C-alpha positions, 0 to 999 in steps of 0.5 A: 523527539530527541536530538542526535547523540554527540559525534563518537570517535573514529574507530577501527570498527567504525571504518571497517563497518563503513567499507565495501566488499569483504574485508581482507582475510575474510570471504573472497571477493569477486574478481575486480572487487576489493575492500575499500572505503567509499569517498562519501562514507569517508566524509561522513566519518570525518567530522571535526568533533569526531576527529577531536574526540579521537585525538583526545583519547590518543593524546591525553597529554595535549592541551585543547589548543594543540588538539585543535591545531592537530585536528585542523591539520587533519581536516585541511590536509590529511583526512586519508592520512588520519583514516590510515593511521586509525585503521593501521593503529598508528595514530600516535605517529600523527603529530610527527607526520604533521610536523613533517608536513606529510599530507594526503597528496604524499600518499601512497608510500611504499617500501623501497631499498632506499627506505620509505618513499612516495610511490613515484620517487626513490627519495626516502621520507626521513620522518618514517625512519624511526617507525617500527617495522610493523607500523610501517608495514601496517601503514603501507598496507592499509593506506590502499583501503582509503585511496580508491580513485574517483573517475571524472566525466571530463577526464578519460585516461588514468594510470594506477599502481597495481595495488590500487583498490578500484571502487567496484562492487559485485553486480548481479551475476558478476560473471565474465565473457572472453574474446580474442584480446580480453574479457569483460566483467559486469560490476558496479561502480560506486556512485561516490567515485564517479563525478558525472558531467552534462552527458549523464543520460546513459545512467538514467533509471538509477542503475550504475552497472558497468562493464570492465574490459580487461585486455589479456596479456598474451604472446601477441603483446605488441598487438595488445599494445596497438589495440589498446592505443587504437581503441583508447584513441577512438573511444576518447574521440567518441566520448567527446561526441554528444550523441546518445546513440554512440557508446561513451566510455567512462575511462581507459586505465592501466593498473600496473602492466594491465590495461582496462576500459570502463563502459556503462553496462547496457542493461538491455543486451543488444539489438541481435538479442532484441530481434530474437524476442517478441516485440511489444504491441505494434502501435504508433508508439512502437513506430515512433520508437523505430523511426527515432532509433533509425534517425539516431543511429544514422546521426551517430554514424555521421558523427563518426564519419565527421571525425574521419572514423569508419566503424567498419562492423555495424551489425545487430550484435554491435548495437547495444540496447541501453534501458529497461531491455526488451520488456520495455523496448520503447523506453530504451535507446540503441547505441552503436558500440565498439567492435570488441565491446559489443562482442563481449556484451552479447557473449555475456548476455548469452552466458547470463541467460543460458540461451543458445542462439544462431548468430549472424556474423559480420559477413552478413552485413558487409557491403558488395565492395568486400568481394575480391572481384571488386579489387578495391584498394581501400574501403569507402566510408559509405561502407557503413551506410550499406550495413545500416541499410541491412540493420534498418530493414531487419528492424522494420521486418521485426516491428511489422512481423515480430520475431517470427518474421525476422527468423523467417527472413534469416532462414531464407537468407541463410540458404545462400552460403554467405547469407549476405544481403547481396549475391553474385550471379552469372559467369561474370559474378554480377553483383545484385541485391539478394533475391530474398531481400528483394522479396521481403521489400516487395512484401513490406510495400505490398502489406503496408500499401498506402503512403506511410513513414515505414514505406518511405524508410523502405524506399530510402533503404532500397534507393539510397542505402542498399545500393550495389555501387558505392559511388551511387550509395548515399553518404552519411549526411544525405542519409541522415537528412532524408531520414530526419525529414521522414521522422519530422513529418507529422501530417496526415495523422495516419502517416505514422500509424495507418489502417494497414499497420493496424490490420497487421497489428490485429492479425494473428498471423501473416504470410511470408512470400513463399507461403510459410506462416509467421506465427505471432504469439503476443497480444497485438491489440491496440486497446489499452486498459483504462485501469491498472492491473492489480495482480501483484508478484514479488519481482526480487533481485539478487543485485543487492543481496550478496553485498548485504550478506557479506556485511553481516556475520553470516554465521548468525544467520545460517540455519542448523546444518542438518535441517532435513533427513534424507527424504524420498521426495527430494529426488523429484526436484529437478530444478532445471525444468520449469514444470515440476510434477511431484506426483505426491500422495502424502497423508497429512497426518503422517507427514505432520508426525514425520521429522522430515522438514521437507515432508512437512513443507510439502504437506503445508503446501498441499494444504494451501493448494487445497488438494485432496489426499492422494491428488498429485501436486504440480509445481511451476517455477516462477523465475522472476519471483523465485517461487514455486506455484501450483499453477502458472497463475496460482498463488506462491507456495514455496520460496526458493533460496540459494545458500550464500556460502555455496558456489551454486547460484541459479537465476531462479533462486533468491540469494539468502536465508529462509528465515529471519533470526528471532534476535531483535538485534540481528533483525535491526542489523538487517534493517540497517543494512537494507537502508544503508544499501538504499542510501548507497544506490540513490540520493535522499532528497531533503526538504529544508522547509520541514522543521522538526523541532521548534528552535531558532536555528530551524533544525533540519535532519533525517526523520522517520514518519509513522503511517498508522491506523488510529482505530475506533478509540475513545477520546481518553484512549488517544494520545494526541497533541492539543492546544491545552497540552502542547506546552507540556509535551514540548517539555517531555513525552513520557515513553510509558504513556505512549500507546504500543504502536508509538512505542514500537515506532520509537524503538525502530527509530532509535535502532535506525539511529535516526534522531526524529520521529513524525507522528500525525497525532502528535505533530498536528494539533488536534481539534485545531482547524487552522493547524489541520488545514495547514498541515493536511496540505503538507502530508504528502511532503512529510511522507515523501521527504521522510528518511524512511516511513514505518507502515504499521499495517499489522495494527488495527489501532494505535494500541495494537503495536506492530512488533511481535513474535513471528510465526515460525516458517517451515523450510527445508534444505535439499541437495539438487544436481547443481548444488544445495537449495533452501525451500521455504513456505511462501509468506510474502502476500502483499495483497493480504498483508498490506492491501487488505490491512486496516492501514490501506483504508487510510490516506497515507498508504497510497501507492504511487504507480509508475505507469501511463500517466492518465491511468496513474491519475485515474487509478489513484483517484479511484483508490483514494475515493474508497478511503474512509475519512473521519471528516468527509470535508477533508476529502480535497485536503488529504490528497492535495500534496500528492495531487500537487506532486503529480501535477509537477511531475506531469507538467500540468496544472491541477485542482479538485482532482482535475488535471488540465493536461488531461482535462477531458479524461479527468472530468469524465469520472462516474459513480462506481455504482449508479447513484451511489454518491452523496453531495458533501455539505461544505460551508460557503468558504470551502465549497467544492464545485459539482464537476469535481468528484471531491464534492461527493462521498462514495467511490468513483471510477472513470468512463471506459474510453479507448485511447487514441480513438477519440476527438476531444473538442475543447469543451468545456474550457479549461478552468485555469486562468493565468496571471502574474501570480501564476495559474489560478483555478476558477470554480466555474466551468464555461461550456457549450451545452446541448438539450437532450432529445428523446427520439427513442424513449427515456429508458433507452437514453438513461441506459447510456448514462450514469447518474451521480446520486439517487437524489437526482431525478431526470428532467428533460427540460432542465437537463443538458449535456456538454459534449466533451469528445466523440469517437473518431470512427463509427461503431458496428452499427455506424453510430458515433459515440459522444462522451458527455457531462450531464448537467441540470439548471440550478433554480437560483440562476437559470444560466448556472448549472451543476453536474449530475452525471456522465454518458456515452450518447449517440447523435440522435440523443443530442439536440443541435441547438447550443447554449453557453452555460456555466457549471459550478 
């Protein structure tokens, strides 16, 4: 390991490379984006030694004391002045600026008739009087690169000069949408330029997309001014309300004469868009989410009313969906937005998705008091309550009957010319609830039948919200209290999700009131899988590709211009169709000889698809992965890229180039930019307890970790640290003596500019059991806190290396009706290249799944149990760090692979193949209890137990004991056990169990079962399934038992007699 290099001088090139967006004079930036230096990058450049180095080069005549004095001035008062002087090449003026007392707060300066002045002053700054005009021009121009403002959570109103460069970056599909008063652009706000306070929940998930709303100047300037002031005032009040269901604007600002609002971007579109999409499975979780949103939206309106603000236009298109979007509905939050903002959001969403929808305007959700027949002089505040009732009814219809139900409801409602929830009938225009609304409420109450949360909400909508007379309609306070009571009711358990809802969830279609069918195209089964889906697809994003490409010198990455000659097959690619029938009959030998790159690519794709000569090849576009497949579920054949130099940027293409240049320098430039973007978009968490070298000052810095396969090498071929050579290796590690994989890791680490490299065989003393026990428990921390990890998947041993020449990739450039595209051989194969590599058989390559918690634990333990360890006794050690991290994340105690919060399910593991486990021989000090799978070699899995359908009876007791020192794990399980009954026959009983080891022979006398849980409802034969641990008595102590397997038994197999036992 080597220490970091001395800090270099701050140069023009360093600054330029650290800036965001395209430089001035280069490729144009998207509107709203400018070339600027982020605050965090400025701080990283402004290191004292770097400043001194720069000053020494520019002021060679100065002595050390003068350099130190000037550097102190820069670091204390003039960091932006210093950077501006370096970038404008006026560093030689810095000493004069110091003598004049010029500081960062004096920026910006500008040229005025009086001379060089501060931006808000006409008093000339005399110390600029002797500057050359070119120096003044350069300084005044370049200062703006370093003056990008910082938005603060505790401040709302800002005023900027028209030349200010705001800290925005391009966002994915940074288009715009226009409205009457303005337009909205989707951009990214640099993290370093927003100081968030306590209300940071809207930025969960790490995304920092923002909506920049620009009020357009027009002939109605007075109206624009009034609109800005009114909206600014309202949004400022809303920002001060601590309610996650109200939009919280980040800022209102002027830039010269232009006026802007800055909002967090709602990634999930809006409620109108959601209601037009398939809902997730109708289950308890969805019901809880709907109720939470209903209560939350009601509380948000109450909060507005408490501030004397009436929203006045509540409708689905004005309710944003913040979070993952409609694909993960129950992880999102519905947010009431301002009228103008919400309209812009839905317009942009439609622009982005290129869809056409029938929107229901504000009139649909207006209350009866808007009728001219009512002749009200002022609209009441509970105007909003009616609109909420409309939205809540639609939300429940969608939850129960899916999008087809809400479509049917809207179609029937639209037969009325106004499509309102109320209608006027008779010669006196008597107002009443619309007949369609009545029918659907009746249908809901009929289908849901018994008492439930949804039934109570529907009753509340009917009796208090959708009330014709505003005088009898509920006020916001009463509505919130009533809804909160419904949501707070937790018993009986069926109140939230009853059998009637379950029937609706499992039914393939439901009938509307007029006999039309509501077709449901999604799987509504409430049965969750007990293992994770292991089908991998590359879900790529363009969100970071464009800024990355803009930083690289694009000319070095572009393929040759004349990639492919005109080809007869190019005309088949109509990329506006998701299904592309090429109907090709390409003779492989002929195409190989062809100089047409497209023909060669198609021929290669046909070979991968295993098609016969002359057999048509169908291609299906997979938009999420940016590839073409031979079938919707087939392997990827062709990757699709859009040319970064072209304006043609379809969503189904990945912005980029079809190949990686062969030059290692260019490859490492690309790798550095990837990591640079990673640094920008999330924090690096450093673990200060990890020491990198043995020094007195506990050196702590970035380090790279190498994950590699040792391979089956002779001892003399291994390069390791031993007690006998550690002192020599501390003095010097000869590069040429390192095996090829280690040499390649050093090459990559140096190219990344990281000073330290962690390799297990060097950083853990081998053949030293004490050091191994200490370091093995920290392995997960070492990899988790590494700046980055090199996974040498390609190598089969440390001698293999992983840097080598790549096989040339076939690709072709084609011209479509929309613009140019690159088609390239699909080479990303995670399963073959990573999952099936030798490295994936090692512990350090485990993947952390972010999914349902129990399945995450079970899947990780299952995969870990497959791994090959050199020492079987290391089985509980190598996963300890990951186990501790999962336990912390999930709020649980854990030991031996068992998690207290999910005790029953994690205890019910089983051999993947019956009898395929073998007990590991630990010495007495290391003995692992038999109820842990860590006590055995072999692959385990978990019993197939349905979720939400089992009563766990708290047997056995938790092994965790609590003391002043925290939770301690007892190796003994205390449980109530039952004898096994053979009322049928032994074979029938054994068919319902799985024995851990072939060494165990069934013995009815000495074997017992511990009933852990049982199904809530009988099976088709009327039997209740009991999930049990099988144990047998140990000869040394009759009351002490050891585990021998698991089973799914019936009551007839279990004796009612109970005995207290201990399992070790």
